[in-house]
Every structure is written in structure tokens, then in C-alpha cells.
C-alpha positions in Angstrom: -11.8 -27.2 9.8 -8.8 -25.3 9.2 -5.2 -26.4 9.1 -4.0 -27.9 13.0 -1.0 -25.4 12.3 -4.0 -22.0 12.6 -5.6 -23.8 15.7 -3.6 -22.5 18.5 -4.5 -18.8 17.0 -8.2 -19.3 16.3 -10.5 -21.8 16.6 -13.3 -20.9 13.9 -15.9 -23.8 13.6 -18.8 -23.4 11.0 -21.9 -22.5 12.9 -24.1 -24.0 10.5 -23.6 -26.5 7.6 -23.2 -24.0 4.1 -23.1 -20.9 6.5 -21.0 -18.0 4.2 -19.8 -16.5 8.0 -18.5 -18.7 10.5 -18.6 -18.2 14.3 -15.1 -17.4 15.2 -14.3 -17.9 18.8 -11.9 -14.9 19.2 -12.4 -11.8 21.3 -14.1 -9.4 19.1 -13.5 -6.3 21.2 -9.8 -6.6 19.5 -11.2 -6.1 15.9 -10.1 -3.0 14.0 -10.9 -3.5 10.1 -13.5 -5.8 8.7 -12.9 -6.8 4.9 -15.4 -8.7 3.4 -14.3 -10.0 -0.2 -14.8 -13.2 -2.6 -18.0 -13.9 -4.6 -20.2 -10.9 -3.9 -20.4 -10.2 -0.4 -24.0 -8.8 -0.3 -26.1 -12.0 -2.2 -26.8 -13.1 1.5 -27.3 -10.1 3.7 -29.4 -11.6 6.5 -26.3 -13.9 7.1 -23.7 -10.9 6.7 -26.1 -8.7 9.3 -25.8 -11.4 11.7 -22.5 -12.0 11.1 -21.7 -8.3 11.7 -23.8 -8.4 14.7 -21.1 -10.0 16.3 -18.6 -7.0 16.8 -19.4 -5.4 19.9 -17.5 -2.2 19.3 -18.6 -1.4 16.2 -17.8 2.2 16.8 -14.1 1.5 16.6 -14.4 -1.1 13.4 -13.5 -0.1 9.7 -15.2 -1.9 7.2 -14.6 -2.6 3.4 -17.3 -4.0 1.1 -16.7 -5.8 -1.8 -19.4 -5.8 -4.2 -19.9 -6.5 -7.9 -23.0 -3.5 -8.0 -25.5 -5.6 -8.4 -27.1 -5.3 -5.3 -27.7 -2.7 -2.7 -28.1 -3.1 0.9 -31.3 -3.8 2.6 -32.1 -1.4 5.2 -31.4 -3.5 8.6 -27.6 -3.8 7.2 -27.8 -0.2 5.9 -28.5 1.1 9.3 -25.9 -1.5 11.4 -23.2 -0.4 9.1 -24.4 3.4 10.1 -22.6 2.4 13.3 -19.2 1.2 12.8 -16.5 3.7 12.6 -15.8 3.8 8.5 -17.5 1.8 5.8 -15.8 1.7 2.3 -17.4 -0.2 -0.5 -15.6 -0.9 -3.3 -17.4 -1.7 -6.5 -15.7 -4.5 -8.4 -16.2 -3.0 -12.3 -14.5 -4.5 -15.2 -15.9 -2.0 -17.9 -19.2 -0.2 -18.9 -22.4 -0.6 -20.8 -21.7 -3.8 -23.1 -18.2 -4.9 -21.9 -20.0 -5.1 -18.3 -22.5 -7.0 -19.7 -19.7 -9.3 -21.3 -17.7 -9.5 -18.6 -20.5 -9.9 -15.8 -23.1 -11.8 -17.3 -25.8 -12.3 -16.7 -25.7 -8.6 -14.9 -27.4 -5.9 -16.5 -25.5 -2.3 -16.8 -28.5 -0.3 -16.5 -29.7 -1.9 -13.1 -25.7 -1.6 -12.0 -25.3 1.7 -12.9 -28.8 2.4 -10.8 -27.0 1.0 -8.0 -23.9 2.7 -8.4 -26.0 5.7 -7.7 -27.7 4.6 -5.2 -24.2 3.6 -3.4 -23.3 7.2 -4.3 -25.9 8.9 -2.7 -25.3 6.4 0.5 -21.7 8.4 0.2 -23.1 12.0 -0.1 -25.1 11.6 3.0 -22.4 10.5 5.1 -19.0 11.4 6.0 -18.1 8.0 7.5 -18.8 6.1 3.9 -16.4 6.1 1.0 -16.7 4.6 -2.2 -14.0 3.0 -4.9 -13.8 1.2 -7.9 -12.0 -2.0 -8.4 -11.1 -2.8 -12.4 -9.5 -6.2 -13.4 -7.8 -5.6 -16.7 -8.1 -8.7 -18.8 -7.4 -9.0 -22.4 -11.1 -8.7 -23.1 -11.1 -4.8 -21.5 -7.6 -3.4 -22.0 -8.5 -1.7 -24.8 -11.6 -0.1 -23.2 -9.4 1.2 -19.9 -9.4 4.7 -21.3 -13.3 5.0 -21.3 -13.8 3.5 -18.4 -11.6 5.7 -16.4 -13.3 8.7 -18.2 -17.0 7.3 -16.8 -15.7 6.9 -13.7 -14.1 10.3 -13.5 -17.3 12.2 -15.0 -19.5 10.1 -12.8 -17.6 11.1 -9.3 -15.8 7.7 -9.0 -12.3 9.4 -8.7 -10.4 6.4 -6.6 -10.2 3.7 -9.6 -7.6 0.8 -8.6 -6.5 -1.1 -11.9 -5.1 -4.7 -11.2 -3.9 -6.8 -14.1 -5.2 -10.1 -14.4 -2.3 -12.4 -14.5 -3.5 -15.8 -14.4 -7.3 -17.9 -14.8 -7.3 -21.2 -13.6 -4.2 -23.3 -15.5 -4.5 -21.7 -19.0 -4.0 -17.9 -18.5 -7.4 -17.7 -20.2 -8.0 -13.9 -19.0 -4.5 -12.6 -18.6 -3.8 -9.6 -20.2 0.1 -10.4 -20.8 -1.2 -13.1 -23.7 -1.2 -9.8 -25.7 1.8 -8.7 -27.6 3.7 -6.5 -25.1 3.0 -3.5 -27.7 -0.8 -4.4 -27.0 -0.6 -4.3 -23.4 0.5 -1.0 -23.2 -1.1 0.8 -26.3 -4.1 2.2 -24.3 -2.4 3.5 -21.5 0.2 4.9 -23.5 -2.5 6.7 -25.7 -3.9 8.7 -22.4 0.0 10.1 -21.8 0.2 11.3 -25.4 
């Protein structure tokens, strides 16, 4: 249940136990943007399909879907998403090849790369589809950011956002800030020499 201070704005009972997408009792006619993130949004596409069907004014809504690239859309979801005003797929990639597999175990780079090509093909068929990349930089992949950026550019993924991992759990395990300052900026300085 939502904290009481939010109940005056929204009443969001879970439609069924374990549901990923709660049934929200609000006026969906006013929604302009939907952002789906956290975990792998394409894990349960049938439930995502049911959730998105709740929006009657789909042609006025922009959707952003974050995905780690391990799945492509089922045909029913692809068809429904084509009814929305604009859909952006945000690929969460923190490296390529072996680095990707180390950071996203048990995912396999070859499968994800094939899925990226599927999303690129989807983008090429519709002006209503955009594709961008989000990379979280940690101490593990900071040394490969130049290679990663070059791969993105060579593969037509020109909108790339970098986020610096600053904490993970209570011990800052993944933070790039555990590195000495000179090691933290060295990979980026090499690009500008």
C-alpha cells in the first residue's frame, strides 16, 4: 500500500498479488509520458501489454522503455507500441563483448548484439521509434569506455549517456570513485588529446 500522504493523489491497489504493474485508479486520459524502468521491463511482456492497454489515448503518449537488451518485443507488444505517439528504447549497456558478459552475467554478448540489431531495424522502419544507450561507469568498466563509445558510434548508436556509479549497497562496491582521481579521469582525458 502507498504511504498515506500519497493516497490523496493516487489510489494504487495491486490488481493481483505479485503483479509487476499495479492497477492505478487515475484518469489515464491525462497521461502524456510513460517511463518503464527498473529490473528488466521486457521480462513479462504479457503483463506489460495488459498494463499499456489501460491507456485509451495512446496516440498522445510518449513511452520510454529501459531494457538490458536480452529480449526483443513479442509481436503483440510491438503492434500495441506502434499505437503510441513515440517510443524510445533505452538500452542499458555497460560494455561490449567480454566486459558486457562479466557485468551482465549470465547474458551472452552475441545474443544481445543480435537483439540490438533487431531494435535498430525497428527504429529504421518508423520515425516514431528512437534508440539510445545508457552506460553506468564503475571501476570495472571505466577503462573500456572509449572502446565502448567507439563501438556505439560504429553501430549507429549515437545517443549515449554515461552515468557514474557512486554507490552500491552500503560499501560503495561498484563505485568508480574508489579509484584514485587520476585513474578516474585518465580514460576520458585520452579522448581529448
